[in-house]
C-alpha positions as a Python dict, from the first residue, in 0.01 Angstrom:
ca = {
    (1, 'X'): (0, 0, 0),
    (2, 'X'): (-347, 45, -129),
    (3, 'X'): (-521, 185, 212),
    (4, 'X'): (-224, 424, 197),
    (5, 'X'): (-318, 547, -117),
    (6, 'X'): (-665, 568, -15),
    (7, 'X'): (-580, 771, 303),
    (8, 'X'): (-368, 1032, 96),
    (9, 'X'): (-688, 1083, -126),
    (10, 'X'): (-904, 1131, 204),
    (11, 'X'): (-1100, 828, 206),
    (12, 'X'): (-1046, 688, 547),
    (13, 'X'): (-1279, 397, 513),
    (14, 'X'): (-1253, 249, 163),
    (15, 'X'): (-1474, -45, 44),
    (16, 'X'): (-1244, -319, -69),
    (17, 'X'): (-1438, -630, -168),
    (18, 'X'): (-1284, -960, -306),
    (19, 'X'): (-1425, -1015, -666),
    (20, 'X'): (-1159, -1244, -744),
    (21, 'X'): (-1052, -1500, -468),
    (22, 'X'): (-809, -1788, -438),
    (23, 'X'): (-860, -2081, -640),
    (24, 'X'): (-756, -2427, -436),
    (25, 'X'): (-907, -2709, -676),
    (26, 'X'): (-940, -3051, -527),
    (27, 'X'): (-925, -3233, -854),
    (28, 'X'): (-692, -3570, -878),
    (29, 'X'): (-338, -3442, -871),
    (30, 'X'): (-428, -3100, -683),
    (31, 'X'): (-495, -3037, -309),
    (32, 'X'): (-652, -3274, -85),
    (33, 'X'): (-972, -3180, 60),
    (34, 'X'): (-830, -3120, 397),
    (35, 'X'): (-553, -2891, 225),
    (36, 'X'): (-856, -2703, 58),
    (37, 'X'): (-1006, -2649, 395),
    (38, 'X'): (-683, -2502, 551),
    (39, 'X'): (-600, -2280, 256),
    (40, 'X'): (-910, -2104, 200),
    (41, 'X'): (-946, -2092, 592),
    (42, 'X'): (-597, -1894, 613),
    (43, 'X'): (-690, -1681, 282),
    (44, 'X'): (-1009, -1565, 433),
    (45, 'X'): (-865, -1473, 805),
    (46, 'X'): (-560, -1298, 586),
    (47, 'X'): (-783, -1112, 402),
    (48, 'X'): (-1035, -1009, 704),
    (49, 'X'): (-724, -884, 871),
    (50, 'X'): (-624, -643, 602),
    (51, 'X'): (-993, -503, 582),
    (52, 'X'): (-1170, -717, 304),
    (53, 'X'): (-1521, -768, 431),
    (54, 'X'): (-1692, -890, 116),
    (55, 'X'): (-1608, -1190, -78),
    (56, 'X'): (-1750, -1201, -416),
    (57, 'X'): (-1553, -1481, -536),
    (58, 'X'): (-1353, -1778, -392),
    (59, 'X'): (-1546, -2029, -195),
    (60, 'X'): (-1704, -2165, -471),
    (61, 'X'): (-2023, -2365, -386),
    (62, 'X'): (-1972, -2689, -609),
    (63, 'X'): (-1698, -2829, -808),
    (64, 'X'): (-1759, -2799, -1198),
    (65, 'X'): (-1898, -3078, -1376),
    (66, 'X'): (-1621, -3184, -1584),
    (67, 'X'): (-1269, -3216, -1625),
    (68, 'X'): (-1278, -2905, -1872),
    (69, 'X'): (-1482, -2698, -1625),
    (70, 'X'): (-1252, -2767, -1343),
    (71, 'X'): (-944, -2673, -1505),
    (72, 'X'): (-1072, -2346, -1622),
    (73, 'X'): (-1365, -2261, -1386),
    (74, 'X'): (-1449, -2426, -1092),
    (75, 'X'): (-1270, -2742, -969),
    (76, 'X'): (-1253, -2547, -615),
    (77, 'X'): (-1623, -2603, -470),
    (78, 'X'): (-1672, -2659, -81),
    (79, 'X'): (-1932, -2956, -219),
    (80, 'X'): (-1873, -3215, -463),
    (81, 'X'): (-2025, -3168, -816),
    (82, 'X'): (-2383, -3313, -844),
    (83, 'X'): (-2502, -3584, -814),
    (84, 'X'): (-2267, -3644, -540),
    (85, 'X'): (-2347, -3283, -348),
    (86, 'X'): (-2181, -3379, -29),
    (87, 'X'): (-1987, -3106, 182),
    (88, 'X'): (-1598, -3104, 195),
    (89, 'X'): (-1445, -3027, 490),
    (90, 'X'): (-1375, -2689, 377),
    (91, 'X'): (-1780, -2659, 422),
    (92, 'X'): (-1717, -2708, 768),
    (93, 'X'): (-1462, -2437, 808),
    (94, 'X'): (-1680, -2190, 618),
    (95, 'X'): (-1973, -2256, 830),
    (96, 'X'): (-1797, -2222, 1148),
    (97, 'X'): (-1628, -1881, 1022),
    (98, 'X'): (-1935, -1727, 900),
    (99, 'X'): (-2128, -1810, 1252),
    (100, 'X'): (-1797, -1718, 1474),
    (101, 'X'): (-1634, -1440, 1273),
    (102, 'X'): (-1957, -1244, 1156),
    (103, 'X'): (-1887, -869, 1133),
    (104, 'X'): (-1563, -919, 1352),
    (105, 'X'): (-1332, -652, 1352),
    (106, 'X'): (-955, -704, 1331),
    (107, 'X'): (-767, -628, 1651),
    (108, 'X'): (-395, -686, 1595),
    (109, 'X'): (-140, -941, 1460),
    (110, 'X'): (-47, -1210, 1714),
    (111, 'X'): (322, -1283, 1766),
    (112, 'X'): (455, -1582, 1587),
    (113, 'X'): (805, -1698, 1474),
    (114, 'X'): (951, -1559, 1151),
    (115, 'X'): (846, -1560, 891),
    (116, 'X'): (490, -1648, 999),
    (117, 'X'): (242, -1363, 1099),
    (118, 'X'): (-114, -1459, 1214),
    (119, 'X'): (-435, -1268, 1233),
    (120, 'X'): (-616, -1466, 1476),
    (121, 'X'): (-664, -1213, 1704),
    (122, 'X'): (-1024, -990, 1691),
    (123, 'X'): (-1201, -731, 1883),
    (124, 'X'): (-1523, -862, 2017),
}
């Protein structure tokens, strides 16, 4: 819908960055580490399919240092908080996606059973 409005205004290739991303915390009672990795992975692939090429938020590096920070700011890091500082599974997803999909251009949606659509095809 936004791209259609840009097209009407004569802007064919709008710059569409993410300035607010998804928030997938792994604090107790929230998502598991693997759920976080899967959700970030899915969010990133769908975003790329819609033409988003710059992610200025989402994919926080570290969890917040306290419960208050986790609830309000950053319980969604791909590393555990300091002093542990060890990577979660989402870090591997991030590293693999940036290596394999860097500068990739979306090609088409692949057929999938309803109600699913998957943007896994890309032009090389």
